[in-house]
C-alpha positions as a printed NumPy array, in Angstrom:
array([[-14.048,  11.105,  -2.509],
       [-10.691,   9.79 ,  -3.293],
       [ -7.817,  11.992,  -3.208],
       [ -6.827,  13.192,  -6.978],
       [ -8.44 ,   9.587,  -8.436],
       [ -5.   ,   7.989,  -7.126],
       [ -5.251,   4.51 ,  -6.107],
       [ -5.052,   3.56 ,  -2.496],
       [ -4.126,   0.45 ,  -0.715],
       [ -5.493,  -0.518,   2.542],
       [ -3.484,  -0.103,   5.721],
       [ -0.228,  -0.654,   7.566],
       [  0.514,  -2.463,  10.11 ],
       [  3.534,  -2.398,  12.762],
       [  3.981,  -4.263,  15.913],
       [  6.898,  -5.088,  18.612],
       [  7.903,  -7.163,  21.248],
       [ 10.545,  -5.768,  23.366],
       [ 12.61 ,  -6.429,  26.448],
       [ 11.826,  -2.901,  27.558],
       [  8.738,  -0.801,  28.208],
       [  8.63 ,   1.039,  25.175],
       [  6.108,  -0.644,  23.035],
       [  3.75 ,   2.422,  22.681],
       [  6.287,   4.832,  21.712],
       [  8.035,   2.857,  19.192],
       [  4.82 ,   1.727,  17.539],
       [  4.039,   5.281,  17.195],
       [  7.139,   5.932,  15.399],
       [  7.037,   2.984,  13.131],
       [  3.149,   4.024,  12.183],
       [  4.404,   7.64 ,  11.403],
       [  7.004,   5.921,   8.888],
       [  4.055,   3.855,   7.346],
       [  1.709,   6.781,   7.42 ],
       [  1.77 ,   6.811,   3.404],
       [ -0.227,   3.466,   3.434],
       [ -3.234,   5.015,   5.152],
       [ -4.374,   8.356,   6.503],
       [ -8.037,   7.926,   7.605],
       [ -7.346,   6.432,  11.128],
       [ -4.931,   5.204,  13.469],
       [ -4.622,   2.94 ,  16.464],
       [ -2.083,   1.517,  19.17 ],
       [ -2.787,  -1.914,  21.415],
       [ -0.657,  -2.455,  24.127],
       [ -0.136,  -5.615,  26.087],
       [  0.587,  -4.686,  29.751],
       [ -0.026,  -6.7  ,  32.806],
       [ -2.173,  -9.419,  31.009],
       [ -4.485,  -6.969,  29.869],
       [ -4.625,  -4.808,  26.379],
       [ -4.974,  -1.247,  26.444],
       [ -6.232,   0.298,  23.154],
       [ -6.55 ,   3.961,  21.666],
       [ -7.627,   4.665,  18.146],
       [ -9.369,   7.394,  16.241],
       [-10.212,   9.277,  12.823],
       [ -7.105,  11.043,  11.38 ],
       [ -3.561,  10.879,  10.808],
       [ -1.106,   9.333,  13.318],
       [  0.079,  12.456,  14.852],
       [ -3.471,  13.612,  15.112],
       [ -4.748,  10.539,  16.988],
       [ -1.621,  10.612,  19.276],
       [ -1.346,  13.692,  20.817],
       [  1.744,  13.702,  23.321],
       [ -0.936,  13.663,  25.969],
       [ -2.878,  10.509,  24.379],
       [  0.474,   8.546,  23.907],
       [  1.517,   8.974,  27.356],
       [ -1.666,   7.893,  28.675],
       [ -1.036,   4.592,  27.361],
       [  1.155,   2.275,  29.358],
       [  4.455,   1.589,  28.219],
       [  4.343,  -2.031,  28.019],
       [  6.842,  -4.384,  25.975],
       [  4.355,  -5.832,  23.201],
       [  2.358,  -3.87 ,  21.223],
       [  0.066,  -3.666,  17.417],
       [ -0.339,  -0.809,  15.774],
       [ -2.31 ,   0.086,  12.321],
       [ -2.949,   3.046,   9.979],
       [ -5.873,   2.841,   8.065],
       [ -7.211,   3.463,   4.495],
       [-10.843,   1.941,   3.863],
       [-11.555,  -0.578,   1.082],
       [-14.218,  -2.127,   3.063],
       [-16.383,  -0.557,   5.502],
       [-16.493,   2.999,   5.937],
       [-13.659,   5.371,   7.718],
       [-15.434,   5.81 ,  10.949],
       [-13.479,   5.325,  13.859],
       [-15.369,   2.   ,  14.667],
       [-13.608,   0.682,  11.558],
       [-10.189,   1.494,  12.669],
       [ -7.63 ,  -1.026,  14.155],
       [ -6.263,  -2.914,  16.16 ],
       [ -9.42 ,  -4.663,  16.926],
       [ -9.751,  -5.842,  20.26 ],
       [-11.364,  -8.953,  21.003],
       [-12.384, -10.75 ,  24.33 ],
       [-12.649, -14.449,  24.52 ],
       [-13.044, -16.867,  27.599],
       [ -9.468, -17.151,  28.484],
       [ -7.932, -13.814,  27.425],
       [ -7.939, -10.969,  25.005],
       [ -5.942, -10.124,  21.598],
       [ -5.691,  -6.94 ,  19.495],
       [ -5.284,  -7.795,  15.753],
       [ -4.036,  -5.291,  13.026],
       [ -4.937,  -6.258,   9.518],
       [ -3.513,  -5.001,   6.157],
       [ -5.561,  -6.403,   3.128],
       [ -8.952,  -7.805,   2.003],
       [-10.889, -10.786,   3.15 ],
       [-12.973, -12.087,   0.51 ],
       [-15.066, -14.447,   2.522],
       [-15.564, -12.148,   5.49 ],
       [-19.382, -11.974,   4.72 ],
       [-19.436, -15.796,   5.203],
       [-17.449, -15.628,   8.343],
       [-19.233, -12.866,   9.956],
       [-22.375, -14.632,   9.504],
       [-20.934, -18.182,  11.008],
       [-19.474, -16.389,  13.951],
       [-22.988, -14.484,  14.462],
       [-24.432, -17.841,  14.452],
       [-22.169, -19.006,  17.317],
       [-22.83 , -15.956,  19.453],
       [-20.199, -13.36 ,  18.438],
       [-21.224,  -9.41 ,  18.295],
       [-19.899,  -7.125,  15.518],
       [-19.702,  -3.34 ,  16.427],
       [-18.141,  -2.346,  12.671],
       [-18.331,  -2.992,   9.045],
       [-14.773,  -3.634,   8.413],
       [-13.35 ,  -6.991,   7.571],
       [-10.485,  -6.775,   9.873],
       [-13.15 ,  -6.821,  13.015],
       [-13.988, -10.424,  11.564],
       [-10.417, -11.596,  11.496],
       [-10.006, -10.387,  15.081],
       [-13.117, -12.285,  16.05 ],
       [-12.528, -15.046,  14.053],
       [ -8.894, -15.617,  15.81 ],
       [-10.293, -15.199,  19.046],
       [-12.868, -18.042,  18.604],
       [-10.597, -20.137,  17.106],
       [ -8.37 , -19.678,  20.093],
       [-11.009, -20.784,  22.503],
       [-12.248, -23.911,  20.504],
       [ -8.53 , -25.095,  19.424],
       [ -7.283, -24.401,  23.086],
       [ -4.453, -22.448,  22.573],
       [ -3.267, -18.947,  20.678],
       [ -1.121, -20.538,  18.376],
       [ -3.427, -23.535,  17.46 ],
       [ -6.03 , -20.845,  17.309],
       [ -4.284, -18.396,  15.107],
       [ -3.134, -21.501,  12.33 ],
       [ -6.848, -22.469,  12.519],
       [ -8.214, -18.758,  11.903],
       [ -5.926, -17.809,   9.1  ],
       [ -6.488, -21.327,   7.298],
       [-10.02 , -20.028,   7.169],
       [ -9.563, -17.028,   5.743],
       [ -9.482, -16.097,   2.155],
       [ -7.993, -13.122,   0.336],
       [ -5.199, -10.884,   1.424],
       [ -4.063, -10.642,   4.797],
       [ -0.799,  -9.653,   6.57 ],
       [ -1.262,  -9.869,  10.358],
       [  0.088,  -8.509,  13.415],
       [ -1.694,  -9.786,  16.678],
       [ -0.772,  -8.664,  20.105],
       [ -2.104, -11.028,  22.987],
       [ -2.909,  -9.85 ,  26.665],
       [ -0.173, -12.26 ,  27.961],
       [  2.655, -10.424,  25.895],
       [  3.032, -12.479,  22.792],
       [  3.238, -10.929,  19.447],
       [  2.214, -12.924,  16.4  ],
       [  2.962, -12.176,  12.581],
       [  0.994, -13.641,   9.891],
       [  1.222, -13.466,   6.13 ],
       [ -1.529, -15.144,   3.603],
       [ -0.524, -17.934,   1.693],
       [ -0.139, -15.749,  -1.5  ],
       [  1.885, -12.981,   0.236],
       [ -0.199, -10.336,  -1.579],
       [  0.804,  -7.928,   1.113],
       [  4.287,  -7.403,   2.452],
       [  5.176,  -8.122,   5.909],
       [  8.779,  -8.163,   7.367],
       [ 10.76 ,  -8.817,  10.49 ],
       [ 13.415,  -6.652,  12.137],
       [ 15.769,  -6.858,  15.071],
       [ 17.711,  -4.566,  17.535],
       [ 18.981,  -4.847,  20.923],
       [ 15.544,  -3.936,  22.09 ],
       [ 13.693,  -7.071,  20.611],
       [ 11.977,  -7.688,  17.413],
       [  9.452,  -5.669,  15.344],
       [  6.978,  -6.749,  12.476],
       [  6.024,  -3.981,   9.949],
       [  4.47 ,  -3.699,   6.497],
       [  7.383,  -1.977,   4.93 ],
       [ 11.296,  -2.064,   6.072],
       [ 11.384,   1.721,   6.188],
       [  9.531,   1.488,   9.536],
       [ 11.846,  -0.791,  10.504],
       [ 14.975,   1.562,   9.685],
       [ 13.095,   4.657,  11.401],
       [ 12.919,   2.556,  14.627],
       [ 16.581,   1.562,  14.65 ],
       [ 15.664,  -2.182,  13.878],
       [ 17.676,  -4.309,  11.065],
       [ 15.71 ,  -5.963,   8.343],
       [ 16.178,  -9.633,   9.172],
       [ 13.855, -11.274,   6.537],
       [ 10.344, -11.025,   5.172],
       [  7.527, -13.379,   6.442],
       [  7.229, -16.045,   4.108],
       [  3.808, -16.482,   2.415],
       [  1.703, -18.889,   4.671],
       [  4.004, -18.402,   7.941],
       [  3.317, -17.627,  11.514],
       [  5.818, -16.127,  13.51 ],
       [  5.357, -15.636,  17.172],
       [  7.638, -13.328,  19.561],
       [  7.572, -13.246,  23.435],
       [ 10.126, -11.051,  25.384],
       [ 11.958,  -9.856,  22.678],
       [ 12.565, -13.157,  21.113],
       [ 11.363, -15.265,  18.281],
       [  9.771, -18.391,  19.809],
       [  8.106, -20.04 ,  16.807],
       [  8.301, -19.889,  13.028],
       [  6.24 , -22.343,  10.783],
       [  3.839, -22.588,   8.113],
       [ -0.176, -23.09 ,   8.496],
       [ -2.276, -25.092,   6.146],
       [ -3.98 , -23.018,   3.492],
       [ -4.883, -22.962,  -0.112],
       [ -2.769, -20.874,  -2.237],
       [ -4.413, -19.454,  -5.371],
       [ -2.855, -20.14 ,  -8.489],
       [ -1.393, -17.416, -10.367],
       [ -1.42 , -14.833,  -7.495],
       [  1.662, -13.471,  -5.541],
       [  2.83 , -10.093,  -4.194],
       [  0.684,  -7.46 ,  -5.542],
       [  3.155,  -5.926,  -7.884],
       [  1.568,  -2.098,  -7.435],
       [  3.301,  -2.248,  -4.183],
       [  6.553,  -1.637,  -6.172],
       [  4.67 ,   0.443,  -8.667],
       [  3.231,   3.041,  -6.315],
       [  2.336,   1.861,  -2.693],
       [  5.622,   0.998,  -0.791],
       [  8.061,   3.887,   0.219],
       [ 11.203,   3.885,  -2.209],
       [ 13.495,   3.22 ,   0.64 ],
       [ 11.637,   0.066,   1.623],
       [ 13.01 ,  -3.377,   0.437],
       [ 10.03 ,  -5.811,  -0.261],
       [ 10.714,  -9.693,  -0.536],
       [ 14.665,  -9.164,  -1.553],
       [ 14.222,  -6.567,  -3.779],
       [ 14.56 ,  -2.43 ,  -3.441],
       [ 11.565,  -0.464,  -4.254],
       [ 13.793,   2.308,  -5.415],
       [ 15.767,  -0.031,  -7.813],
       [ 12.611,  -1.564,  -9.139],
       [ 11.102,   1.997, -10.143],
       [ 14.335,   3.017, -11.683],
       [ 14.254,  -0.264, -13.514],
       [ 10.699,   0.519, -14.808],
       [ 11.548,   3.386, -16.153],
       [ 14.613,   2.11 , -17.927],
       [ 12.384,  -0.433, -19.229],
       [  9.918,   2.379, -20.501],
       [ 12.816,   4.426, -22.645],
       [ 13.467,   1.168, -24.257],
       [ 10.159,  -0.055, -24.89 ],
       [  8.686,   3.629, -25.362],
       [ 11.169,   6.225, -26.522],
       [ 10.365,   9.781, -27.535],
       [ 12.281,  12.594, -28.85 ],
       [ 12.761,  15.457, -26.132],
       [ 14.717,  17.583, -24.484],
       [ 14.255,  16.663, -20.616],
       [ 12.416,  13.917, -18.594],
       [ 10.372,  15.033, -15.517],
       [  8.637,  12.814, -12.897],
       [  5.668,  13.237, -11.296],
       [  6.412,  13.667,  -7.614],
       [  6.471,  11.924,  -5.722],
       [  5.476,   8.339,  -7.229],
       [  7.028,   9.171, -10.698],
       [ 10.682,  10.498,  -9.644],
       [ 12.695,   7.194,  -9.419],
       [ 11.324,   5.807, -12.915],
       [ 12.008,   9.216, -14.497],
       [ 15.371,   8.661, -13.263],
       [ 15.61 ,   5.155, -14.774],
       [ 13.951,   6.873, -18.023],
       [ 16.563,   9.391, -18.251],
       [ 19.397,   7.099, -17.806],
       [ 18.088,   4.515, -20.362],
       [ 17.369,   7.216, -23.124],
       [ 20.134,   9.678, -22.442],
       [ 17.59 ,  12.479, -22.19 ],
       [ 18.455,  14.865, -19.399],
       [ 16.552,  14.479, -16.175],
       [ 15.106,  17.953, -14.836],
       [ 12.563,  18.867, -12.236],
       [  9.149,  19.737, -13.589],
       [  7.204,  20.496, -10.361],
       [  7.566,  22.381,  -7.123],
       [  5.647,  20.357,  -4.761],
       [  3.999,  22.185,  -1.785],
       [  4.098,  19.609,   1.001],
       [  1.749,  21.787,   3.213],
       [ -1.198,  21.551,   1.655],
       [ -4.026,  19.148,   3.052],
       [ -5.629,  15.931,   1.737],
       [ -7.469,  17.044,  -1.372],
       [-10.551,  14.728,  -0.7  ],
       [-11.353,  16.962,   2.289],
       [-12.261,  19.952,   0.359],
       [-16.297,  20.138,  -0.011],
       [-16.632,  21.01 ,  -3.594],
       [-15.299,  19.562,  -6.784],
       [-13.83 ,  22.639,  -8.016],
       [-12.183,  23.048,  -4.908],
       [-10.513,  19.628,  -5.242],
       [ -9.657,  20.174,  -8.644],
       [ -7.494,  23.507,  -7.609],
       [ -5.747,  21.489,  -4.793],
       [ -4.102,  19.613,  -7.923],
       [ -2.449,  22.68 ,  -8.968],
       [ -1.527,  23.937,  -5.384],
       [  0.035,  20.625,  -4.678],
       [  2.324,  20.61 ,  -7.865],
       [  3.273,  23.851,  -9.681],
       [  5.235,  23.507, -13.003],
       [  8.563,  24.998, -12.74 ],
       [  8.174,  27.335, -15.768],
       [ 12.012,  28.093, -15.824],
       [ 12.938,  24.3  , -16.678],
       [  9.583,  23.667, -19.024],
       [  9.094,  26.633, -21.148],
       [ 10.008,  25.85 , -24.997],
       [ 11.285,  22.288, -24.27 ],
       [  9.806,  18.816, -25.411],
       [  8.79 ,  17.077, -21.886],
       [  8.801,  13.244, -21.222],
       [  6.603,  13.553, -18.336],
       [  6.587,   9.986, -16.423],
       [  3.995,   8.963, -13.581],
       [  3.254,   5.485, -12.403],
       [ -0.36 ,   5.225, -13.493],
       [ -3.745,   6.59 , -15.097],
       [ -6.688,   5.351, -13.369],
       [ -9.816,   7.745, -14.556],
       [ -7.523,  10.151, -16.415],
       [ -8.693,  13.152, -14.626],
       [ -5.224,  14.142, -12.867],
       [ -2.976,  13.313, -15.912],
       [ -5.077,  15.754, -18.089],
       [ -4.601,  18.542, -15.253],
       [ -1.119,  17.911, -14.856],
       [ -0.298,  17.972, -18.786],
       [ -2.337,  21.055, -19.166],
       [ -0.604,  22.629, -16.354],
       [  2.945,  22.063, -18.195],
       [  1.528,  23.208, -21.634],
       [  0.088,  26.287, -19.797],
       [  3.841,  26.829, -18.379],
       [  4.976,  26.913, -21.826],
       [  6.207,  23.342, -22.69 ],
       [  6.395,  22.572, -26.343],
       [  5.415,  19.072, -25.988],
       [  4.238,  16.744, -23.443],
       [  5.077,  12.722, -24.174],
       [  3.457,  11.042, -21.003],
       [  5.043,   7.596, -20.06 ],
       [  3.519,   5.38 , -17.474],
       [  5.332,   2.892, -15.599],
       [  2.43 ,   0.464, -15.14 ],
       [  0.428,  -1.042, -17.875],
       [ -3.381,   0.376, -18.333],
       [ -5.824,  -0.723, -15.538],
       [ -8.754,  -2.99 , -16.663],
       [ -9.79 ,  -4.78 , -13.744],
       [-11.159,  -4.043, -10.123],
       [ -9.117,  -5.596,  -7.251],
       [-10.565,  -7.764,  -4.552],
       [ -7.54 ,  -8.072,  -2.224],
       [ -7.384,  -4.765,  -0.721],
       [ -6.296,  -2.355,  -3.596],
       [ -9.041,   0.39 ,  -4.217],
       [ -9.195,   0.508,  -8.056],
       [-12.312,   2.105,  -9.125],
       [-15.247,   0.295, -10.828],
       [-14.165,  -0.938, -13.987],
       [-16.838,   0.807, -16.244],
       [-14.838,   4.237, -14.84 ],
       [-11.235,   3.005, -15.636],
       [-10.285,   5.033, -18.902],
       [ -8.614,   1.986, -20.442],
       [-11.947,   0.283, -20.618],
       [-13.715,   3.171, -22.035],
       [-11.095,   4.226, -24.623],
       [ -8.527,   3.222, -26.939],
       [ -4.7  ,   4.027, -26.69 ],
       [ -5.205,   7.19 , -28.892],
       [ -8.224,   8.29 , -27.46 ],
       [ -6.618,   8.267, -23.9  ],
       [ -3.847,  10.019, -25.353],
       [ -6.256,  12.88 , -26.949],
       [ -8.453,  13.005, -23.779],
       [ -5.461,  13.897, -21.573],
       [ -3.94 ,  16.327, -23.936],
       [ -0.478,  14.681, -24.454],
       [  1.329,  14.657, -27.89 ],
       [  2.204,  10.763, -27.235],
       [  1.544,   8.444, -24.228],
       [  3.169,   5.591, -23.753],
       [  2.57 ,   2.619, -21.1  ],
       [  5.108,  -0.086, -19.896],
       [  4.124,  -3.604, -20.882],
       [  3.099,  -6.178, -18.407],
       [  6.234,  -8.346, -19.457],
       [  8.58 ,  -5.288, -19.261],
       [  6.896,  -4.201, -15.406],
       [  8.008,  -8.059, -14.472],
       [ 11.151,  -7.694, -16.069],
       [ 11.747,  -4.345, -14.063],
       [ 10.779,  -6.172, -10.728],
       [ 12.548,  -9.571, -11.493],
       [ 14.711,  -9.774,  -8.641],
       [ 11.769,  -9.99 ,  -6.282],
       [ 11.84 , -13.502,  -4.371],
       [  7.855, -13.861,  -4.968],
       [  5.619, -14.151,  -8.145],
       [  3.407, -11.325,  -8.777],
       [ -0.046, -10.825,  -8.905],
       [ -0.995,  -8.807, -12.06 ],
       [ -4.815,  -9.296, -12.282],
       [ -5.743,  -5.746, -12.401],
       [ -4.077,  -5.293, -15.962],
       [ -5.471,  -8.395, -17.407],
       [ -7.517,  -8.085, -20.754],
       [ -9.651, -11.389, -21.335],
       [ -7.612, -13.063, -18.867],
       [ -4.164, -11.963, -20.528],
       [ -1.699,  -9.185, -19.768],
       [ -1.573,  -5.851, -21.93 ],
       [ -2.083,  -6.963, -25.339],
       [  1.353,  -6.925, -27.719],
       [  1.278,  -3.564, -29.816],
       [ -0.71 ,  -1.461, -27.122],
       [  2.122,   0.159, -25.201],
       [  2.338,   3.698, -27.043],
       [  0.32 ,   5.782, -28.928],
       [  1.331,   9.214, -30.451],
       [ -0.459,  12.259, -31.757],
       [ -1.35 ,  11.822, -35.784],
       [ -0.214,   8.383, -36.426],
       [ -2.059,   6.168, -33.906],
       [  0.872,   3.913, -32.832]])
């Protein structure tokens, strides 16, 4: 059961190439900083004395790696780490990365963020060539393919280039070899983020720059789409592109800026905080409301709420108290318990809400169940009006690149008109940012965007469908 009807995105990766034997501990800290990208499992593989030692399991990073478990790993100078949320394969321990694969002349450990669209075909081809699979994750296919190509191409770098040229879909990879190399690879479209940091101790590659900050690395740059970077003994020893087919009209998943990434990260040259603040300002321009206060839904709506307040001149106020000690709602056995967990996590701050007209800013509406509960809680706390503003366009399409968007028939935007959604949620008005407005808010990103999940009949959000209000159908 997905938590609270929110979107999920598959995984975080983190790897290091250092000049001192600190790889395991640094990778652990990096994964802790990336925990928001995956909470179902975690793993760390360390290269030491031409071998790879790996520990992984189901649960949060701190649950999988107790102090004793972390101490049991050799320190080493090269490591690859993974935090998982499953979109392909189940959430069992066997599907947690990194995946360690043996081949004739060595061993690799690969951690993968994304979704491989031709994994089934590749798995079958590799099986016909004698490879055995123990899990159902496409990440295992990636590791096996790299190992196989390393053997057939006669070297690790040629093998990685050959393997990644065969992959289709989304992939940001960190790969540790038994001989102490760390390899970072990003798919030709740049669907998922991957960046490089440097410190006096060496280099790191991470899904987000916040992990580099936490571990004492300075952000150097992002891995370019279609690029391979090889590190050894704390230095970059190779950086170059590989040949693969870029899909037209694709690029970085724009929902990285809307929701997935931490606000203190910088992705492809654009601060996530700035992008979300800009979204709120554009929302205020496109979807104004007569209101007394602006509130953001913690945590994903807070920055956009700040932008809406700045753009509209309406006072920004705290609307909720968040209980950060409540467990993940999908662990509760019954639906009624999962529903009550929403209120346990977010309790309206009645002193700010009572008698006021509230603009409520959130990142998305998927099925509408969470939005309905939040709007209802504000009105129960005494809000005179609730005007819901969403910093992404309506979701209409499933995603094949690693974002866990619900089946299209369950997406509320495909089942109801804008006014019907507003009525179902119980808001006094409802406004979505337009697709062009969202792109404008993220305009400083160095890459084009993938926005396919918002498309209707091959286009973005239709003009005239950005806002609807009670009583007038606008």
